[in-house]
N, C-alpha and C positions, 0 to 999 in steps of 0.2 A: 393038423392037430388043433383041436379047439383049447385055447388056453384062456384063459381068463378064469349068531342069535343076540340078537340085540338085547340088552339089559333094559328092563322097564324104566329104571331111573334115568337112563340117558335119553330115552325117547321122550319122556316127560320134559327133560331139560331143553330138548330141541324145540318142543312145542312153545315153550315159554320164550324162546329166543328167535324163532323163525321170523317173526314180524319185526325183530329189533332193527335199528339203523345199522347201516354198513359200518364195521368196526375195524379196528387195526390200521396199522400204518405199513409202509413198504417193508417187505421182508428183507432182512440184512443180507440174505444170500444172493439175490439177483439171478441165481440160477445159470451160471456158466457163461455169462456174457453173450456176445454175438450181435446184439443190437438189431434193429429192423428199420434202419434209416433208409430213405428212398434211394433206389439203385444199389443197395448193399444186401448181399445175400445173408439171411439169418443163419446163424450156426446153432440156435437154440434147438434142443432135442426134446420131443414131446412123446411121452408114453401114456396110453389110456387103457384102463382096465374096465371092461363091460361088466354088467351084472347078469343075473340068470335071464335066461331067454335069448341073450346074445344078439348078433347081427340078424336081420330079417324078422325081428319081432313086430315090426310095422309100428312101433310105438316109441317107448322111452329110449332103448339103446340105439335105435336107428336115428333118432333125433339127435343124440350125442355125436353119432358118427357123421351126421350132416354138418355139425359145427367143425369138426376136424377136417373134413373134405373141403369145407369153404376155405379154411386157413391155407390148406395146400394149393387150392385153385388160385387164391390171391397171392400166393407166393410169400405168405408169412413165414412158412416153414417149408422144408423140402421132404420128400418122401423117405429118402434114405436116412432122415433124422427122426423118424417116427416109428412107433411100433404100437399095434393094438392087440390086447389079449382078452380072451373071452372066459367067462366063469364056466365051470362045469354045471351040470344040471342042478346040483344042490347048492351051489355057491360056496362050498367048503374051501375052495382054493383062492378066495378073495384076497385074503391077506398075502398069501404066497405070491400072487401076481403083482401086487404092490411092492413087495420087497424085491422081487425079481427085476422090476423096472428101475427101482432105486439103486440096486446094486449095479445095474448096467451103467448107471450115471446120467439118467434122463434128467434134464433141467427142470421140467414141469411134469408131474405125474398126476393124472386125473383119475379119480374113482367115480364111476357112475352109478350112484345110489347110496342112500343113507347107511346101508349095511357095511360100507367101508369105513364108517366114522371112527369107531373104537379102535380098529387095527391101525389106522393112520395116526390117531392121537398117541398110540404107543410107540410107533417107530419113527415118527417125524423128527425127534430130537437126535436120532442116530445119523441123520443126513441134513445138517444144519445149512449146507450150501445148495440144497435142492428144495424146490417148492412143490406143495400138493394142493390140489383142488378137489373138493368133493361135492357132487351134485346131491341136493337135499341134505347136506352134511351137518353135523353137529360136534365135530371133532374139537373145536376150539372151546367148547364148553367142557368137555372131558379133559382136555389139556389146555388149561388157560395161560400156560406159559408159552405155548407154541407161537412162533413169529413166522413160520413158513407154511401155514395151512390157510386156505380160503375156503369157507363153507358157502357154496353157492346155492341159495335157496329162493323160493318163489311164493308168490301170493296166489296159490292155486284156487283159493276161495273166491277171489275176484273174477277169474276167468270162468269159474263154475257158475257164478251168479248170472252171467250173460247167457250161457247155454240153458240155464234154468228157466229164464225168460222165453227163449225159443221153445223149450219143451212144453211149457204151459200153454203158450199160443198155438202150438201145433196140436195139442191134445184135444180130442172130441169127447173122450170118456171121463175126463176129469180126474184120471188116474195115470201117474207116470211112475218110473222106477229108477232106482240107482243100484249098480252093480260094482261093489268095492273088492279090491284085492286083499291085502293083508289088514286084518282088523286089529285095533288095540295100540297102534303106534302113535296115533294123533295125526298122521300124515294124511292118510286117505280120508279120514273123517273131515279134513278141511275141504275137500272136493264136495263131500256129501252136504256139508253145512252151506256152503255157497250155492250149490244147486238148489237145495230146498228154499233159501232165502229168495233166490231169483224167481223161482216158479211161484211162490206165494205173493210175491210183489204184484203178479198178474192175476192170479186167482187165489185168494186168501184161504179158500176152502179146498184147494186141491189136494188129492191124497198122493203121498209119495211112499211107495213101497222100497224097502231096502234089503239088500242081500249082501253078505260078505263071504268070500270063498274060504278064507282060512285065517290062521293066526301065525303064519310064518311066511318067509318070502317065497315059498313054493306056491302061495296063492296066486302069484303073478304068472305062473307058467302051467296053468291047468285050464286050457280052453274047453275041455269037456265039462268040467264043472261050471265054467263061465256060460256055457250053452244051456246046461240043465237049469241053473238058476235063473237065467234070463227067460227061458221058456215058462218057467213057473209064474214070473211076474206078468208075462204077457197073458198067460191063462187066467190069472187073477184080475185082468182088467186093464192093465197098463197098456198104453198105446204108444208110449215113447219111453226108452230105457237109456240112461247115460251110464257109461263105465268108466271107472279109473282102476283098472285091473291089469295093465300091462298086456302081455301076450294072451292072457286068460280072456281078455276082452274080445278077442277075435271069435270066441264061441258066441258072444251076444250077436255078432252080425250073422251068424248062421242061424240062430234062433229067430232073428228079425225077418229073415226070408221065409222061413217055415211059417211064422205068424202072419207074414205081410203087414208088418207094423214098423214103426220108425225106431232108429237107434242114433245115439250120439256118441262120437269117438272122443279120443283124448290124446294129449302130448303132440302128435303130428296130425296132419290133415289126412284122416284116414279113409275119406272118400277116394283119394288119389291112388291108394294101394289096394283098394277092395276089389272084389270080383264084379263082372257086370251085373249080376244078380243082386249083389249087395249095395251097390253105389246108389241106386235111387232111394234107398231106405236110410242112408246115412245122413241125416238132416244137416248136421255140422259137426264140428269137432272142438273141443276146448284146446286151444294151443298153448302148451307149456313149452316156452322157447328155451328147452335144453341146449339146442343148437347155438343160440345166441350167448348163452352162458359159457359153453365150452370155448366158442370163438373168442369171446372177450377175455377169458383167462389166458388163452394162447396169445392174444394181442398184448395183453399186460405184460406177460413173461418176455415177449420179443422186444417191447419198447422199454424194459427195464423198470416198469410200473406195477409189478405184482403186488397186490394188496391183501394182506392177511386179515382174518376175521370174517364176519358175516357180510355177504353182499346179497341183497334182496331184490329180486326181480318181479315187479307187479305190473299192473296196467300202465301206470305213469312211466315206467322203464321199458315199456313194450316187451315185457317178459311173459306175459299171458295175453290171451285174446280168443278170437274165434275164427273158423274158416268159413268161406261162403262159396265153396266149389260147387255145391249142389244147388241147382235152380229152385229146388223145392223150399230152400230158405227165402222166404218172401221179403220185399222191400219193408213191408210194415215190421217184420220181425227184426231185420237188420237196423231199422231206425230205432226200435225200442232198445235194442242192444247197444247200439252206439249212444244213445242218450243216457243210459244207465251207466256206461263206461265213463262218460264225462262227468257224471255225478259222483262216481266213486273216487275218481282222480281229484275232483274239487274238495271231497270230504262231505258232499252233501249226503251221500249214502255210506254207511259203515257196513261192511259185509262181515257177518260172524264167522268165526273160525272153528266153532264147535256146533255140532247138530244140537237142535232142541231135544231136551230130555223127553 
């Protein structure tokens, strides 16, 4: 059995705070004790609720699960003390899954996706001795009094800047594309903004075509629409398209094969999970280290160091980056991306978080 609408004001608030410094102190609960000292088996119980698309989305949810699996493999937690729930196709049971895990007494409960934020903000006070972590979350803005919620956010625009450089360097037509999932939240727009800025740092005259799949979370689970919109951009002259569309982005790779043009993946190294026909065309992927954020939240809980508030993962924190599995990503491209990464970390380059008007 597979177990597992956001209000505009809340998403606007998230945008304002995503780049904020890590906030909060240690949550008073501590989540059930257990400790993770060397040679001592942890008794911390961890529950994780995935978002729409579930396991095998080859992107966002799979990246989160990789962080959980790492914690299991390293012995931070035990399998009998973990549970993973998947959302239904519409995501209508997100809140139910979080309450389910909380009622079972899990010490750390992770929601994978911003759409968990408002529900967790509402229920966290009912479980003061348990801790909650939300990937891309904004719950601590909605509930400013919460001391047991960590919003785990990323500087997606920084990693997207790097793959924008690669796209511009690889493009022969001077036209590239961006495929977004859910429009209007401000989150996916950060990917777009960074990608455009990175590409224009190489070629100020480059044309960037932009398509979004929809205005709800269902936009992340529609590979058919992803394929159709990507094909349209290829038909309009784009020879490299970058997606930030979750499972819908798998449609981009099908369109790339049909058009024999390049694509750029997101979240995970999507070259590694692509078909043999798709692999040569996936130039790189923007790595959003959801796995690292999940692992770090678990480590904090095990060590009694759970930190409430916003935690932000950018290039400096190795929270974003790029993959280089495809030999088609040349040494010149990697050198340019690495130089830009150093300049972003040093503050020499400031990457925009909103697309140009």
